[in-house]
N, C-alpha and C positions, 0 to 999 in steps of 0.2 A: 492743349488742344481738344481733338475729338476724343482722346483719352481722358478727358475730365469726364467724358457724360457715362463712361463705362466705371470710373472711380465712384462715381456719386452712385449707381446701380448697386456696389458693393459695400456702401456706408449709408444706406438710406436709414436703416434703424438708428443709427446715431443721430443723423440728421432730423429725424421724426421726433426723438427725445427733446431735441431743441426746440423745434417747432412748435410741440404743443406744450412746452412749460411757457413759451411765449405768444401763446396762441392768441388768435383772432382779434383784429381790430373791431371796433362796431360800425359797421358799414350797413349803408340799405342796397342788397344786391339785386340787379334787374335781371329778371326771370323771362326766359323765353322756353316754348314746349317744342321738344323733337322726339319724334318716334314714343310720342305718350310718356317720355320722361320728362321730370323738370331740369333745366339746366341753367345752374346758378354762375354766373361771371360776376367777379366781383369788379371793382373801379381800377382796381389795380394792386400790384404786389407792394413789398418793402423789402430792399435789399439789407440782409442783416448780418454778411459776412465778414465785414471789419470791425463791429461793434467792438471785441473783446482782444482785440490787439494792440499790445501796449507801443507806444511810441510810434501809431500809423500816421501822425502828420509826416515824420521823416520818410516813410514810405509813398506817401503821396506826391512829395514832394519829388523824390526818385521817378515817380510814373511821369511826372508832368515833363522832366529830362528826357525820359526814354519817348515819350510822344514827338516831342519837338524833333530830336534827332531821326525818330521813323518817317516823319511826314519831310524834312529835309535832305535826308540821305536817299531815300526812294523815288522822290519828286526829282532830284538831280540824275539820280541813274536814270530814270524813264525818258527824261528831256535828252541826255547823253546819246542813248541809243536810239530815238526818235529821230534826233535830227542831225544824225550821220549815217547817210546811206549805207556807209560800208558796213556797218554795224547791222544791216537789214539782212541776219541769217537766222538759220532754224535755233541756233545755240542763244543767241541773243532774245528772241522772241521769246524764249523760255525763262529767259533771265528778267524780262518787262514782265511778263506774265506774273511771274512772283512777287516782283516789286509793286504792281497793281494790288494784288490779294494782301500783301503785308500792310499796305497804306490802308486799305479798308479794314482788315482785321483790327489794329490798335485803333482807327478811328470809332469803330465799334464799341468798344470797351472802357478804354482808358477815360475819354473825356466824360463817359457816366459816372466812372469812379473819382473823377476830380470833383467833379459836381457835387458829389454826396459829402466830400470833404470843405470843401468853400462853403458850400449853402447849406450843409447839415440838411439836404432832402433827399432822404432814400427811396422816396416815393417814384415808381414806375407806372405809366397808365397802361390799362390793360392791354390794348391792342399793341400800342409800344413796346411792351414786354415781348410779345410772340415776333415782333419786326425784328429786335435785338436778336432774340434766338436763332430767328432764320439765317441773319446775316452771318453772326457769330459761326454757326455750325458749316454753313455754306462755305466760309472762309477756312474755316479749319480743315474742310474735304478737300476744298481746292490747293491750300498749302502742301498736305500731303502730298496728293497726285503731281503738285508742279516739282517737288523733289523727285519723283517718280520718272516724270518725264525727262529732266535734267540729267538721272539717272541713263535713260535711254539715250538722249544724245551723247552720252559719253560711251556705252555700250559701241553704236554704230561708229563713233569716230575710231576707235580702238581696234575692236573684233573684225570691222568692216571698212579698214582705210580706203580700198580702191574702189569700193561701192558707196561711199559715203553721200557723195553729191547726187546720185539717182536714187538713194533708198532716204536720205533725210532731207529733202527739199524743204522750203520755205512752205510750200503748198500744203505738203504732208503735215509739217508741223503745225500749220493753222489748223488742219482739220482735225488733229489729237487735240489741240487746246480746246477748240470750240465744243468738239463732242465732250471733252472732260468737263466744261463747264455747265453743259446740258443736263450730262447726268447727276452732277452734283447738286445742281439747282433743283431738279426733279425731286432728287432722294429728299434732299431737306425740307422742300415744300411739302411732300407727303408727311413726314413725321412731324412738321408743324403743325398743317392742318387739323390732323387728328385730334390733337389736343385741343381744339374748340368743341369736341364733342364731351367733353369731362366737365364736371360739376364741381366749382369750388367753394365749398361750405364751410371748411375748416380754417386755420391760421392763413394769412396772407403774408406771412413773413419768409422770404425765401433765403436760406442759408448758403450764400454762395457769393461770388465777386459781380455777379451780372444776373440777367434773367435766364438759369439753368434750366435745362429740358428735365433732369430727372429730379432736382429739387421742387420743381414747380408740380411736375404730375405726381410727385407724392403728397401733395395737398390737396389732390382732388379725394372727394369721397363717395364717387363710383368705381367700378374696377378700372384698371389701370393695365391690366395684362399684356394687351395689345402694344399700349407704349413702350412697356418693359421690353418687347420682344423688339419693336422698331427700333430702341434705343440700341439693343444687342448687336443687331444687326447691321446699324448705320456706322456703330465704331469698327465692326470687323471690315466694312466696305471702305471706310475713309481711312484707317489706319493699318489696318492688318493685310490688305491686298497690296498697298504701295509698298509697304516695307517689305513686304515676301518679294515683290518683284525687283526694289532696290537691292535686296542681299544676293540674287539670284544673277541679276546684272554684273555687280562686284566680281562673284564667283567667276563668269564668263570673262570677265576683264584681267582678273589675276591668270586664269588660264592661258589667256593669249598673250598677257605680257612676259612670263616666265618661258614661252615659246621663243621669245625672242632672242637671237643669239647675242645683239650687242648690248651691253650694260648701259652706254648712254641711250639707247633706243627705249630700254626699259625703263630709266628715269625719267626721260622726257614725258613717256606715255603716262604714268602714274603722277607726273606734276601737273598734268591737267587736269586731274581730280580732286585735287587738294581742296578746292573752295567747295565744290560739291560736297565731300566727305565733311568738311568743317559744317556745312548748312546741315546735312542728315543728323550731326551729333548734337548741333544745340537744339535741334528739333524733337528729336526722338529720346534722346538718353536723360533728359531731365525727366519726362514724364516716366520712362521705366524704371527709374533711382524711386519716384515717389509712390508708385505702384509696388514695388518690392518692399520699400522699408514699411508703408502704410498697410499693406493687407499680407503681408506674410508675415513681417517681423511686429505688426501693430503695435508702433512706438510712436505713431505720428497723430498729434490732437486734430481736432475737426479745423481748430482756427488756423494752427501752422498748415493742414492741407489746405484751404483755402489759400491762404497766401501763397505757398509753392505753386500752387497750380496756375494762380494769377501770373507770377513770376515768368513760371513756361511758358505761358500764354502769350506775354507781352515783349519778352526779352528777343527771340528768333526774329520778328518782323523787325525790329530796332538792329541785329545784329546782321542779319540778311546782306544789305545793300553794302554795308562798310567791307565786308568780307568780298564782296564781288568787285567792289571797287579798288581793293589796295590788292588784291589775287591776280584779277585780270589785266593785262597789260593794255589792249584795246582800250578799256574802259579809263584806265588811270591816266593812260597818255591823253585822251580827249576832254577827261574832265578837266587836267590840270591846263590845257589848252584853253578851255572856257573860262577859266578863272581869271588866267592872264588876259585873255581876250576883255575880260569883265573891267578888271584892273586898268588897262590900257582906254578903254571908253570912258571910264570916270574919270583919269586923269586929264583926259582932253577937252570935257568938260568943264573942269573946273580949271 
């Protein structure tokens, strides 16, 4: 997710070699003048992250399956929660928030990757490139903060059970979710808009699986120090802060749980955290593992890194709704009731 931004910053010298060796399609670049300097904007970029991966056809078939599952299960989860008034609680508002983000995140990247495979067209127009960049990093930030919000919900429910209904209300959760969206949209808009001040007069070949921030600004021929700093700050804000909050939340939860006298109460409290812990593991662990292998052990090739990061990006939005549907009794019961009702209606029509 957003950690891929940090990964790209660490490995720019490797990507630069690949980009310069495949440099520059011959294009006529429109030019505008800004602050007495010439700003060169190409018609678009070429995404080349999958060109050297063997048996890539199998991977794109797998991506198609992942996208179908993402759309079906997230849409079902949203419908079940929205259509049942008894599920209109702070917890399920946070769950729906995550499902919406997951749906948009995979829609942002997977269809464009499948288009590259089916149509053999890896060109993306200049403006559309920045739209994809903005949507992807906004959703990446929102995903990380959505997991932090779910950790907050568990923290209040377990550590302050008697005050839960007064602290964690539907109104307060709505405000938290709304604030999170505003902050993430504003931060990503800033780092995306400053990209338009760069002049792209070198290669237009982006070594990634989408129009990625760092590989794109590395193609600029003017100073991109500010963009490097913005990317580093965005990575820490989007991934570091939520992860720290989640860690501290579970420390508090563990302290509270081990103070409980009843073993049954301890087990019941921890059981309510299982689905959230699975989501956190699926989201953060692959990124941390890729980071450790790639930049401490230095045994991962650029092509393998692109493949692993694309998997780390696409799998969580697919798995998240399945985990919540199977592990949360309220959603499972109502989803099954919805399916039965649909079957009965179909039989009656026939």
